[in-house]
DRENDO-1510 file (C-alpha; in Angstrom, 1 decimal, always signed):
<recs>
REC; n; res; u; v; w
REC; 1; MET; -23.1; +56.6; -22.2 .
REC; 2; GLY; -19.4; +57.0; -21.2 .
REC; 3; SER; -16.4; +54.8; -22.0 .
REC; 4; ASN; -15.1; +53.0; -19.1 .
REC; 5; PRO; -11.5; +54.4; -18.2 .
REC; 6; THR; -8.6; +52.3; -19.3 .
REC; 7; LEU; -6.7; +50.3; -16.4 .
REC; 8; SER; -2.7; +50.8; -17.0 .
REC; 9; GLY; +0.3; +50.4; -14.5 .
REC; 10; ASN; -0.2; +49.3; -10.8 .
REC; 11; ILE; -3.4; +49.6; -9.3 .
REC; 12; SER; -3.1; +52.4; -6.6 .
REC; 13; SER; -6.6; +52.7; -5.0 .
REC; 14; ALA; -8.7; +49.7; -3.0 .
REC; 15; CYS; -12.6; +49.6; -3.6 .
REC; 16; GLU; -15.0; +49.5; -0.4 .
REC; 17; LEU; -18.3; +48.1; -1.2 .
REC; 18; ARG; -20.8; +49.9; +0.2 .
REC; 19; GLN; -24.8; +48.7; +0.3 .
REC; 20; ASP; -27.6; +51.2; +0.5 .
REC; 21; ARG; -31.3; +49.7; -0.4 .
REC; 22; ASN; -30.3; +46.4; -1.8 .
REC; 23; VAL; -28.2; +48.7; -4.3 .
REC; 24; ALA; -24.5; +47.9; -4.5 .
REC; 25; THR; -22.5; +50.8; -5.3 .
REC; 26; VAL; -18.5; +51.0; -5.8 .
REC; 27; THR; -16.4; +53.9; -4.1 .
REC; 28; SER; -12.5; +54.0; -4.4 .
REC; 29; ARG; -10.3; +55.6; -2.2 .
REC; 30; PRO; -6.8; +56.0; -1.7 .
REC; 31; GLY; -4.8; +52.9; -0.3 .
REC; 32; LYS; -3.0; +50.0; -0.7 .
REC; 33; LEU; -5.2; +46.8; -2.4 .
REC; 34; MET; -5.5; +44.3; +0.0 .
REC; 35; SER; -5.1; +40.7; -1.2 .
REC; 36; TYR; -7.7; +38.1; +0.4 .
REC; 37; ILE; -5.9; +34.5; +1.1 .
REC; 38; VAL; -8.2; +31.8; +1.2 .
REC; 39; LEU; -8.0; +29.3; +4.1 .
REC; 40; ALA; -6.8; +26.6; +2.0 .
REC; 41; ARG; -3.7; +28.7; +0.8 .
REC; 42; LYS; -3.8; +30.6; +4.5 .
REC; 43; TYR; -3.5; +27.3; +6.7 .
REC; 44; ARG; -1.2; +25.3; +4.0 .
REC; 45; PRO; +1.6; +23.5; +6.4 .
REC; 46; LYS; +5.1; +24.7; +6.0 .
REC; 47; SER; +7.0; +22.4; +7.8 .
REC; 48; PHE; +7.0; +19.1; +8.7 .
REC; 49; ASP; +5.1; +19.3; +12.3 .
REC; 50; GLU; +1.9; +21.2; +10.2 .
REC; 51; VAL; +1.6; +18.4; +8.1 .
REC; 52; VAL; -1.8; +16.4; +9.3 .
REC; 53; GLY; -2.3; +12.4; +8.6 .
REC; 54; GLN; +1.2; +11.9; +6.9 .
REC; 55; GLU; +3.2; +10.1; +9.5 .
REC; 56; VAL; +5.0; +7.5; +7.0 .
REC; 57; PRO; +5.9; +9.5; +4.1 .
REC; 58; ILE; +7.2; +12.5; +6.5 .
REC; 59; SER; +9.5; +9.4; +8.6 .
REC; 60; ILE; +10.5; +8.2; +4.9 .
REC; 61; LEU; +11.7; +11.7; +3.5 .
REC; 62; GLU; +13.3; +12.7; +6.9 .
REC; 63; SER; +15.3; +9.4; +7.2 .
REC; 64; PHE; +16.7; +10.7; +3.6 .
REC; 65; ILE; +18.0; +13.5; +4.8 .
REC; 66; LYS; +19.4; +12.1; +7.8 .
REC; 67; ASN; +21.1; +9.4; +6.1 .
REC; 68; LYS; +22.0; +11.7; +3.8 .
REC; 69; SER; +20.8; +9.4; +0.9 .
REC; 70; ILE; +18.4; +12.2; -1.0 .
REC; 71; PRO; +17.1; +10.6; -4.6 .
REC; 72; HIS; +17.6; +12.0; -7.4 .
REC; 73; ALA; +14.0; +11.3; -8.1 .
REC; 74; LEU; +10.8; +10.9; -6.3 .
REC; 75; ILE; +7.0; +10.3; -7.2 .
REC; 76; PHE; +4.3; +11.7; -4.5 .
REC; 77; CYS; +0.6; +9.8; -5.5 .
REC; 78; GLY; -2.1; +9.9; -3.7 .
REC; 79; GLY; -5.7; +11.9; -3.0 .
REC; 80; ARG; -6.0; +15.4; -4.2 .
REC; 81; GLY; -5.9; +18.0; -1.6 .
REC; 82; ILE; -3.9; +15.4; +1.1 .
REC; 83; GLY; -0.5; +17.6; +1.1 .
REC; 84; LYS; +1.8; +16.2; -1.8 .
REC; 85; THR; +2.6; +19.6; -3.6 .
REC; 86; SER; +3.1; +21.3; +0.0 .
REC; 87; MET; +5.5; +18.2; +1.3 .
REC; 88; ALA; +7.4; +18.7; -1.6 .
REC; 89; ARG; +7.9; +22.3; -0.9 .
REC; 90; ILE; +8.6; +21.6; +2.5 .
REC; 91; PHE; +11.3; +18.7; +2.1 .
REC; 92; ALA; +12.6; +21.2; -0.7 .
REC; 93; LYS; +13.5; +23.3; +2.3 .
REC; 94; ALA; +14.8; +20.8; +4.6 .
REC; 95; ILE; +17.5; +19.6; +2.4 .
REC; 96; ASN; +18.6; +23.4; +1.9 .
REC; 97; TYR; +18.3; +24.1; +5.3 .
REC; 98; GLU; +21.7; +25.5; +5.8 .
REC; 99; GLU; +21.2; +27.9; +3.3 .
REC; 100; ILE; +17.7; +29.2; +4.4 .
REC; 101; SER; +19.3; +29.6; +8.1 .
REC; 102; ASN; +21.6; +32.0; +6.7 .
REC; 103; ASN; +19.5; +33.8; +4.4 .
REC; 104; PRO; +15.5; +33.1; +5.6 .
REC; 105; GLN; +14.0; +35.0; +2.5 .
REC; 106; ILE; +15.1; +31.5; +0.8 .
REC; 107; GLY; +12.5; +30.1; +2.5 .
REC; 108; SER; +9.6; +32.2; +2.0 .
REC; 109; ASP; +10.2; +32.6; -1.9 .
REC; 110; ILE; +9.8; +28.6; -1.7 .
REC; 111; ASP; +6.7; +29.5; -0.1 .
REC; 112; ASP; +5.5; +32.0; -2.2 .
REC; 113; GLY; +6.3; +29.4; -5.4 .
REC; 114; LYS; +9.1; +32.5; -6.1 .
REC; 115; SER; +12.3; +30.3; -5.7 .
REC; 116; LEU; +14.8; +30.3; -9.0 .
REC; 117; ASP; +15.9; +27.0; -7.5 .
REC; 118; VAL; +12.6; +25.6; -6.2 .
REC; 119; ILE; +10.9; +25.6; -9.4 .
REC; 120; GLU; +7.1; +24.4; -9.4 .
REC; 121; ILE; +5.7; +23.0; -13.1 .
REC; 122; ASP; +1.8; +22.5; -13.6 .
REC; 123; ALA; +1.9; +19.3; -16.1 .
REC; 124; ALA; -1.6; +19.7; -17.0 .
REC; 125; SER; -0.9; +23.1; -18.7 .
REC; 126; ASN; +2.3; +22.4; -19.7 .
REC; 127; ASN; +2.1; +19.1; -20.9 .
REC; 128; GLY; +3.9; +19.3; -24.4 .
REC; 129; VAL; +7.3; +17.8; -25.2 .
REC; 130; ASP; +8.7; +21.4; -26.2 .
REC; 131; GLN; +8.1; +22.8; -22.5 .
REC; 132; ILE; +9.7; +19.5; -21.3 .
REC; 133; ARG; +12.8; +19.9; -22.9 .
REC; 134; GLU; +12.8; +23.8; -21.3 .
REC; 135; VAL; +12.8; +22.1; -17.7 .
REC; 136; ILE; +15.7; +19.8; -19.1 .
REC; 137; ASP; +18.0; +22.9; -19.9 .
REC; 138; ILE; +17.0; +24.7; -16.7 .
REC; 139; SER; +18.1; +21.7; -15.1 .
REC; 140; GLN; +21.7; +21.6; -16.6 .
REC; 141; TYR; +22.9; +24.8; -14.5 .
REC; 142; SER; +23.9; +24.8; -11.1 .
REC; 143; SER; +21.2; +26.6; -8.6 .
REC; 144; LEU; +21.8; +29.8; -7.3 .
REC; 145; THR; +21.4; +30.4; -3.5 .
REC; 146; CYS; +20.3; +26.7; -3.0 .
REC; 147; LYS; +22.6; +23.7; -2.4 .
REC; 148; TYR; +19.6; +21.8; -4.5 .
REC; 149; LYS; +18.0; +22.8; -7.2 .
REC; 150; VAL; +14.5; +21.0; -6.9 .
REC; 151; PHE; +11.9; +20.3; -9.8 .
REC; 152; ILE; +8.1; +20.0; -8.7 .
REC; 153; ILE; +6.2; +18.6; -11.8 .
REC; 154; ASP; +2.5; +18.8; -10.1 .
REC; 155; GLU; -0.2; +16.0; -12.0 .
REC; 156; VAL; +2.6; +14.6; -14.0 .
REC; 157; HIS; +0.5; +11.9; -14.9 .
REC; 158; MET; -1.2; +14.3; -17.8 .
REC; 159; LEU; +2.6; +14.8; -19.8 .
REC; 160; SER; +2.0; +13.6; -23.2 .
REC; 161; LYS; +4.1; +10.1; -24.1 .
REC; 162; ALA; +6.6; +12.3; -26.0 .
REC; 163; ALA; +7.1; +14.4; -22.6 .
REC; 164; PHE; +7.5; +11.5; -20.8 .
REC; 165; ASN; +9.8; +10.0; -23.4 .
REC; 166; ALA; +11.9; +13.3; -23.3 .
REC; 167; LEU; +12.5; +12.8; -19.6 .
REC; 168; LEU; +13.4; +9.9; -19.3 .
REC; 169; LYS; +17.6; +10.3; -19.5 .
REC; 170; THR; +17.5; +13.4; -17.8 .
REC; 171; LEU; +15.5; +11.7; -14.5 .
REC; 172; GLU; +17.5; +8.9; -14.8 .
REC; 173; GLU; +20.6; +10.6; -14.6 .
REC; 174; PRO; +20.1; +14.6; -13.5 .
REC; 175; ASN; +22.6; +17.0; -12.9 .
REC; 176; GLU; +24.9; +16.8; -9.8 .
REC; 177; ASN; +22.2; +18.3; -6.9 .
REC; 178; THR; +19.2; +18.1; -9.3 .
REC; 179; ILE; +16.2; +16.8; -7.7 .
REC; 180; PHE; +12.7; +16.2; -9.8 .
REC; 181; ILE; +9.7; +15.2; -7.7 .
REC; 182; LEU; +6.5; +14.3; -9.8 .
REC; 183; ALA; +3.1; +14.1; -8.1 .
REC; 184; THR; +0.7; +13.0; -9.1 .
REC; 185; THR; -3.4; +11.6; -8.2 .
REC; 186; GLU; -3.1; +9.4; -11.0 .
REC; 187; VAL; -0.1; +7.0; -10.7 .
REC; 188; GLU; -1.4; +4.0; -12.4 .
REC; 189; LYS; -1.3; +6.8; -15.6 .
REC; 190; ILE; +2.9; +7.2; -15.4 .
REC; 191; PRO; +4.7; +4.9; -17.8 .
REC; 192; ILE; +6.5; +2.2; -15.5 .
REC; 193; THR; +9.8; +3.3; -17.6 .
REC; 194; ILE; +9.7; +6.3; -15.4 .
REC; 195; SER; +8.0; +5.1; -12.4 .
REC; 196; SER; +11.1; +2.4; -12.4 .
REC; 197; ARG; +13.4; +5.3; -12.0 .
REC; 198; CYS; +12.0; +7.2; -8.8 .
REC; 199; GLN; +11.1; +6.5; -5.3 .
REC; 200; MET; +7.4; +6.0; -4.7 .
REC; 201; ILE; +5.9; +7.7; -1.5 .
REC; 202; ASN; +2.3; +6.9; -0.8 .
REC; 203; PHE; +0.0; +9.9; +0.7 .
REC; 204; SER; -3.0; +8.6; +2.6 .
REC; 205; ASN; -6.3; +10.4; +3.0 .
REC; 206; LEU; -7.0; +11.8; +6.2 .
REC; 207; ASN; -9.4; +10.1; +8.3 .
REC; 208; GLY; -12.4; +12.0; +9.9 .
REC; 209; ASN; -11.0; +12.6; +13.1 .
REC; 210; LYS; -7.6; +14.3; +11.6 .
REC; 211; ILE; -10.2; +16.5; +9.3 .
REC; 212; GLU; -12.3; +17.3; +12.3 .
REC; 213; ASP; -8.8; +18.2; +14.6 .
REC; 214; LEU; -8.0; +20.8; +11.7 .
REC; 215; ILE; -11.3; +22.3; +11.1 .
REC; 216; ASN; -11.6; +23.1; +15.0 .
REC; 217; LYS; -8.3; +24.4; +14.4 .
REC; 218; VAL; -9.2; +26.9; +11.9 .
REC; 219; CYS; -12.2; +28.0; +13.2 .
REC; 220; GLU; -10.5; +28.9; +16.3 .
REC; 221; LEU; -8.0; +30.7; +14.7 .
REC; 222; GLU; -10.4; +32.4; +12.5 .
REC; 223; LYS; -13.1; +33.1; +15.1 .
REC; 224; ILE; -15.6; +31.2; +13.5 .
REC; 225; ILE; -18.6; +29.9; +15.7 .
REC; 226; ILE; -19.7; +26.4; +14.9 .
REC; 227; ASP; -21.7; +22.9; +16.5 .
REC; 228; ASP; -20.4; +19.6; +16.2 .
REC; 229; GLU; -22.5; +18.3; +13.6 .
REC; 230; SER; -21.4; +20.8; +10.8 .
REC; 231; VAL; -17.8; +20.1; +11.8 .
REC; 232; ARG; -18.6; +16.0; +11.3 .
REC; 233; LEU; -20.4; +16.9; +8.3 .
REC; 234; LEU; -17.9; +19.3; +6.9 .
REC; 235; ALA; -15.2; +16.5; +7.4 .
REC; 236; ASN; -17.7; +13.6; +5.7 .
REC; 237; GLU; -18.3; +16.0; +2.5 .
REC; 238; ALA; -14.5; +16.2; +2.3 .
REC; 239; ASN; -13.9; +12.6; +1.5 .
REC; 240; GLY; -10.2; +12.5; +2.9 .
REC; 241; SER; -8.9; +15.9; +1.6 .
REC; 242; ALA; -7.8; +18.8; +3.8 .
REC; 243; ARG; -7.8; +21.1; +1.2 .
REC; 244; ASP; -11.6; +20.0; +0.5 .
REC; 245; SER; -12.7; +20.6; +4.3 .
REC; 246; LEU; -11.4; +24.4; +4.6 .
REC; 247; SER; -12.7; +25.4; +0.8 .
REC; 248; LEU; -16.3; +24.1; +2.6 .
REC; 249; LEU; -15.6; +25.5; +5.8 .
REC; 250; GLU; -15.0; +28.7; +3.9 .
REC; 251; LEU; -18.1; +28.7; +1.8 .
REC; 252; LEU; -20.3; +28.4; +5.3 .
REC; 253; SER; -18.3; +31.0; +6.9 .
REC; 254; ASN; -18.9; +33.3; +4.6 .
REC; 255; SER; -22.4; +33.0; +3.5 .
REC; 256; LEU; -23.1; +32.6; +7.2 .
REC; 257; ASN; -21.1; +35.3; +8.9 .
REC; 258; LYS; -19.0; +32.8; +11.0 .
REC; 259; LYS; -22.0; +31.1; +12.6 .
REC; 260; ILE; -22.2; +28.2; +11.1 .
REC; 261; SER; -25.0; +25.5; +12.2 .
REC; 262; TYR; -26.3; +22.4; +11.2 .
REC; 263; ASP; -29.5; +23.1; +10.0 .
REC; 264; LYS; -28.4; +26.1; +8.1 .
REC; 265; SER; -25.0; +23.8; +6.8 .
REC; 266; ILE; -27.3; +21.2; +4.9 .
REC; 267; LEU; -29.0; +23.8; +3.2 .
REC; 268; LYS; -26.1; +25.6; +1.7 .
REC; 269; LEU; -24.3; +22.1; +0.8 .
REC; 270; GLY; -27.7; +20.8; -0.7 .
REC; 271; ILE; -27.6; +18.0; +1.6 .
REC; 272; ALA; -31.0; +15.9; +2.6 .
REC; 273; PRO; -31.9; +16.4; +6.2 .
REC; 274; LYS; -31.2; +12.7; +8.4 .
REC; 275; GLU; -34.9; +12.4; +9.1 .
REC; 276; VAL; -35.6; +12.3; +5.3 .
REC; 277; VAL; -32.6; +9.7; +4.6 .
REC; 278; GLN; -33.8; +7.7; +7.3 .
REC; 279; SER; -37.2; +7.8; +6.3 .
REC; 280; ILE; -36.6; +6.5; +2.6 .
REC; 281; SER; -34.3; +3.9; +3.8 .
REC; 282; VAL; -37.3; +2.2; +6.2 .
REC; 283; GLU; -39.7; +2.7; +2.8 .
REC; 284; ILE; -37.1; +0.9; +0.6 .
REC; 285; LEU; -36.4; -1.7; +3.2 .
REC; 286; SER; -40.4; -2.1; +3.5 .
REC; 287; GLY; -41.1; -2.4; -0.6 .
REC; 288; ASN; -42.8; +0.6; -0.6 .
REC; 289; ILE; -42.8; +2.2; -4.4 .
REC; 290; LYS; -45.3; +4.7; -4.0 .
REC; 291; GLU; -43.8; +6.2; -0.8 .
REC; 292; SER; -40.1; +6.0; -1.8 .
REC; 293; LEU; -40.6; +8.0; -5.0 .
REC; 294; GLU; -42.8; +10.8; -3.1 .
REC; 295; ILE; -39.9; +11.5; -0.6 .
REC; 296; LEU; -37.3; +11.9; -4.2 .
REC; 297; ALA; -40.0; +14.0; -5.6 .
REC; 298; GLN; -39.7; +16.3; -2.7 .
REC; 299; ILE; -36.0; +16.1; -2.6 .
REC; 300; CYS; -35.9; +17.0; -6.4 .
REC; 301; GLU; -38.3; +19.8; -5.8 .
REC; 302; LYS; -36.7; +21.2; -3.0 .
REC; 303; GLY; -33.4; +21.3; -4.8 .
REC; 304; TYR; -31.3; +19.1; -2.8 .
REC; 305; ASP; -28.2; +17.2; -4.9 .
REC; 306; ILE; -29.8; +14.0; -5.9 .
REC; 307; LYS; -26.5; +12.4; -6.3 .
REC; 308; LYS; -25.3; +13.6; -2.8 .
REC; 309; PHE; -29.2; +11.9; -1.7 .
REC; 310; ILE; -28.3; +8.5; -3.2 .
REC; 311; LEU; -25.0; +8.7; -1.5 .
REC; 312; SER; -26.4; +9.5; +2.4 .
REC; 313; ILE; -28.3; +6.4; +1.8 .
REC; 314; LEU; -25.8; +4.5; +0.6 .
REC; 315; PHE; -23.7; +5.6; +4.0 .
REC; 316; PHE; -26.6; +5.0; +5.9 .
REC; 317; TYR; -27.2; +1.5; +4.9 .
REC; 318; ARG; -23.6; +0.9; +5.9 .
REC; 319; SER; -24.1; +2.6; +9.4 .
REC; 320; LEU; -27.2; -0.2; +9.4 .
REC; 321; ILE; -24.8; -2.9; +8.5 .
REC; 322; TYR; -22.4; -1.6; +11.6 .
REC; 323; SER; -25.0; -1.5; +13.7 .
REC; 324; LYS; -26.7; -4.8; +13.2 .
REC; 325; LEU; -23.5; -6.6; +13.3 .
REC; 326; GLU; -22.4; -4.8; +16.7 .
REC; 327; ILE; -19.3; -2.7; +15.5 .
REC; 328; ASN; -18.1; +0.3; +17.3 .
REC; 329; SER; -15.9; +2.2; +15.1 .
REC; 330; ASN; -14.6; +5.7; +15.3 .
REC; 331; ASP; -15.3; +6.6; +11.3 .
REC; 332; SER; -17.3; +9.9; +11.7 .
REC; 333; THR; -18.9; +8.4; +8.4 .
REC; 334; ILE; -20.6; +5.7; +10.4 .
REC; 335; GLU; -23.7; +6.9; +12.3 .
REC; 336; LEU; -24.9; +5.7; +15.6 .
REC; 337; ILE; -28.6; +4.7; +15.3 .
REC; 338; ASP; -31.0; +4.7; +18.1 .
REC; 339; ASN; -33.1; +2.2; +19.3 .
REC; 340; GLU; -36.3; +3.6; +18.0 .
REC; 341; LEU; -34.6; +3.6; +14.5 .
REC; 342; ASN; -32.8; +0.3; +15.1 .
REC; 343; SER; -36.1; -1.1; +16.0 .
REC; 344; LYS; -37.9; -0.6; +13.0 .
REC; 345; PHE; -34.9; -3.1; +11.0 .
REC; 346; GLU; -35.3; -5.6; +13.8 .
REC; 347; THR; -36.6; -8.2; +11.5 .
REC; 348; ILE; -34.8; -7.0; +8.6 .
REC; 349; SER; -31.3; -9.5; +8.1 .
REC; 350; ILE; -27.8; -8.7; +7.7 .
REC; 351; HIS; -28.1; -10.4; +4.4 .
REC; 352; GLU; -31.3; -8.2; +3.0 .
REC; 353; VAL; -29.4; -5.2; +3.6 .
REC; 354; GLU; -26.4; -6.3; +2.4 .
REC; 355; ASN; -28.3; -7.0; -0.8 .
REC; 356; ILE; -29.9; -3.7; -0.9 .
REC; 357; PHE; -26.3; -1.8; +0.0 .
REC; 358; ASP; -24.9; -3.9; -3.1 .
REC; 359; ASN; -27.2; -2.9; -5.4 .
REC; 360; LEU; -27.6; +0.6; -4.5 .
REC; 361; ILE; -23.7; +1.1; -4.7 .
REC; 362; ASN; -24.3; -0.1; -8.5 .
REC; 363; SER; -26.8; +2.5; -8.9 .
REC; 364; TYR; -25.2; +5.0; -7.6 .
REC; 365; GLN; -22.0; +4.5; -10.0 .
REC; 366; ASP; -24.8; +4.7; -12.9 .
REC; 367; ILE; -26.4; +8.1; -11.5 .
REC; 368; SER; -23.0; +10.1; -11.4 .
REC; 369; LYS; -22.8; +8.9; -15.2 .
REC; 370; SER; -26.1; +9.7; -16.1 .
REC; 371; THR; -27.5; +13.2; -17.9 .
REC; 372; ASN; -30.9; +13.0; -16.5 .
REC; 373; LEU; -30.2; +12.6; -12.3 .
REC; 374; ARG; -34.1; +12.6; -11.6 .
REC; 375; ILE; -35.2; +9.4; -13.9 .
REC; 376; SER; -32.2; +7.9; -13.1 .
REC; 377; ALA; -32.5; +7.8; -9.6 .
REC; 378; GLU; -36.5; +6.9; -9.9 .
REC; 379; THR; -35.3; +4.0; -11.7 .
REC; 380; ALA; -32.8; +3.1; -9.3 .
REC; 381; ILE; -35.0; +3.4; -6.2 .
REC; 382; ILE; -38.0; +1.5; -8.2 .
REC; 383; LYS; -35.7; -1.6; -8.2 .
REC; 384; LEU; -34.3; -1.5; -4.5 .
REC; 385; CYS; -38.1; -0.6; -3.4 .
REC; 386; LEU; -38.5; -4.2; -5.5 .
REC; 387; ILE; -35.9; -6.1; -3.9 .
REC; 388; GLY; -37.1; -4.7; -0.6 .
REC; 389; ASP; -40.4; -6.1; -1.3 .
REC; 390; PHE; -39.2; -9.8; -2.4 .
REC; 391; VAL; -36.9; -10.0; +0.9 .
REC; 392; ASN; -39.7; -8.9; +3.1 .
REC; 393; PHE; -42.6; -11.2; +1.1 .
REC; 394; ASP; -44.4; -11.9; +4.3 .
REC; 395; THR; -45.5; -8.3; +4.2 .
REC; 396; LYS; -47.9; -9.2; +1.4 .
REC; 397; LEU; -49.6; -12.1; +3.7 .
REC; 398; PRO; -52.7; -11.5; +5.7 .
REC; 399; GLU; -52.0; -10.4; +9.5 .
REC; 400; GLU; -52.6; -13.5; +10.8 .
REC; 401; SER; -50.5; -15.5; +8.3 .
REC; 402; LYS; -48.1; -12.9; +8.8 .
REC; 403; LYS; -47.4; -13.5; +12.6 .
REC; 404; LYS; -47.3; -17.4; +12.0 .
REC; 405; VAL; -44.3; -16.3; +9.3 .
REC; 406; LYS; -42.5; -14.2; +12.0 .
REC; 407; ASN; -43.2; -16.4; +14.6 .
REC; 408; SER; -42.3; -19.7; +13.3 .
REC; 409; ASP; -39.1; -21.4; +12.1 .
REC; 410; ILE; -39.9; -22.6; +8.4 .
REC; 411; ASN; -38.4; -25.3; +7.0 .
REC; 412; PHE; -39.4; -26.2; +3.1 .
REC; 413; LYS; -38.3; -29.2; +2.2 .
REC; 414; LYS; -39.4; -30.0; -1.4 .
REC; 415; ASP; -39.4; -33.8; -2.5 .
REC; 416; ILE; -40.1; -34.6; -6.4 .
REC; 417; LYS; -42.4; -37.8; -5.9 .
REC; 418; ASN; -43.2; -37.8; -9.5 .
REC; 419; SER; -44.1; -36.5; -13.2 .
REC; 420; VAL; -46.9; -37.8; -14.3 .
REC; 421; ASN; -49.1; -35.7; -17.4 .
REC; 422; GLY; -47.1; -32.8; -16.4 .
REC; 423; GLU; -48.2; -32.8; -12.7 .
REC; 424; ILE; -45.7; -32.3; -9.9 .
REC; 425; HIS; -46.4; -33.9; -5.9 .
REC; 426; ILE; -44.5; -31.4; -3.6 .
REC; 427; LYS; -44.1; -32.3; +0.0 .
REC; 428; ASN; -43.7; -29.7; +2.4 .
REC; 429; ASP; -42.7; -30.2; +5.8 .
REC; 430; ILE; -43.6; -27.4; +8.3 .
REC; 431; ASP; -42.8; -26.6; +11.9 .
REC; 432; GLN; -45.5; -25.9; +14.0 .
REC; 433; ASP; -48.3; -26.8; +11.0 .
REC; 434; THR; -47.4; -23.3; +9.1 .
REC; 435; LYS; -49.8; -23.2; +6.7 .
REC; 436; LEU; -48.3; -22.7; +2.6 .
REC; 437; ILE; -49.4; -19.6; +0.6 .
REC; 438; SER; -51.2; -20.2; -2.5 .
REC; 439; GLU; -50.7; -18.3; -5.8 .
REC; 440; LYS; -53.0; -15.7; -4.2 .
REC; 441; PRO; -52.0; -14.5; -1.4 .
REC; 442; SER; -55.4; -13.9; +0.5 .
REC; 443; GLU; -55.9; -17.9; +0.0 .
REC; 444; LEU; -54.3; -20.2; +2.2 .
REC; 445; LEU; -54.1; -24.0; +1.8 .
REC; 446; SER; -54.6; -26.4; +4.8 .
REC; 447; ASP; -53.1; -29.7; +3.2 .
REC; 448; LYS; -50.0; -30.6; +3.8 .
REC; 449; GLU; -49.5; -32.4; +0.7 .
REC; 450; THR; -50.5; -30.7; -2.7 .
REC; 451; THR; -51.0; -31.0; -6.2 .
REC; 452; PHE; -49.3; -28.3; -8.4 .
REC; 453; ASN; -50.3; -28.2; -11.8 .
REC; 454; LEU; -47.5; -27.0; -13.8 .
REC; 455; LYS; -48.3; -27.2; -17.2 .
REC; 456; GLU; -51.6; -25.0; -16.7 .
REC; 457; ASN; -50.2; -22.3; -14.5 .
REC; 458; LYS; -46.6; -22.0; -15.4 .
REC; 459; ASP; -47.3; -19.4; -18.2 .
REC; 460; ARG; -49.2; -17.0; -15.4 .
REC; 461; LEU; -46.5; -18.2; -12.7 .
REC; 462; PHE; -43.3; -17.0; -15.0 .
REC; 463; GLU; -45.2; -14.1; -16.2 .
REC; 464; SER; -46.2; -12.5; -12.5 .
REC; 465; GLN; -44.4; -9.8; -11.5 .
REC; 466; SER; -43.1; -11.0; -8.3 .
REC; 467; MET; -41.5; -13.6; -10.4 .
REC; 468; LYS; -40.0; -11.0; -13.2 .
REC; 469; SER; -38.7; -9.5; -9.9 .
REC; 470; LEU; -36.8; -12.0; -8.4 .
REC; 471; PHE; -35.3; -13.3; -11.5 .
REC; 472; GLU; -34.0; -9.6; -12.5 .
REC; 473; THR; -32.8; -9.2; -9.0 .
REC; 474; PHE; -31.0; -12.0; -8.7 .
REC; 475; ASP; -29.9; -12.9; -12.0 .
REC; 476; CYS; -31.4; -16.2; -11.9 .
REC; 477; ARG; -31.7; -18.7; -14.9 .
REC; 478; ILE; -35.6; -20.3; -15.5 .
REC; 479; LEU; -34.1; -24.0; -15.5 .
REC; 480; GLU; -36.7; -26.2; -17.8 .
REC; 481; ILE; -38.0; -28.5; -16.1 .
REC; 482; GLU; -40.9; -30.0; -18.9 .
REC; 483; LYS; -40.2; -31.0; -22.0 .
REC; 484; GLU; -42.7; -30.6; -24.4 .
REC; 485; ASN; -44.0; -33.5; -26.1 .
</recs>
């Protein structure tokens, strides 16, 4: 085999990919190298008008410029991919408007990160005290082509303690016409000595409607065919991030040849179909462990993302709570539940759904930290089914008794009359003469006043699976109701 030629100097040829019988061959021909720009960079906002969903930060920054009271240090804080660094560039161009109007190339250099007066630093890879000292040294010099020299420090919370300390004095009293913009996703990690010297500006995550509008706009410009369900799916998956939504859109567009449908989208993104999520949600509330685990097994076998699957169940129960409370929401993550599906949850109260929802949140957090997702998910599903099994105790009864329980308003009033030789007499006032259930579900007691021998049956009672589930679910403590002689 011959050795590969050494590449040196500028690249003067472009490569064209050609497929022949599933064999990829690369041929080169003279021409310019065409670089591909990802959608998140291609549609990065370059003016205040192009920024999506950040009206409050824009109004604050514009007021600084209008009143000619530009702070020497600012902190842009908020989630990922919502426009903090882009806004810093736009603000840098806005305060240097006069110079840019005379020389548009200055604005282009700022947009491309090439300006010598608007310097961007990634604190994730330049977090030491030596790098910050270089920044301090550069800040002492006047700007070259702009009125203001601007330092944009991204992910500033990753600076070391020594680096923060070195920055303190310069941040408080910078050189004339020098401005620092610190961008961070974790503002709580910034020392108070730093944040107290800066103007804090909070950026908010984008709501679903804003992201949907952005996706539709980009699809129109890029001639991408996409259905409404896929747009909502991408907006939900982006979790408030404009950058993430465009990255996901690009993934689907390239892999589906610019024809995006919902069925193919969920397959590419590893998201389980709605029907499967709804099915397991019904089984959990019914306390059906076997059926629930079988559905989870199918999800794992088909290669769906387990964490996303559990999160989908979480969102479904959230939608169910909204449906039961009859709350109309514009949030795209709130799913509209049709009448046929809603009828399956008609007998389930809002308290029971909330109990499942609350436990599912904790389970999702545990699963996210687990090294074995499937086992953790199975454990969580079993626990949720046991909760559903308890809140639906009437499903344990024979059909005749089940109807009586559902159609009767049962009021249990327990009156402990006396305790002699370990016997406790319980009086039950039951509306419409509804019969009580003994320790065996199939046996019904007809007497309104019964005697239950606690001493003989307490061990069996406390060791039963139902009681264990009760105490585990609601974190109860067994009260000592009988003292040994």
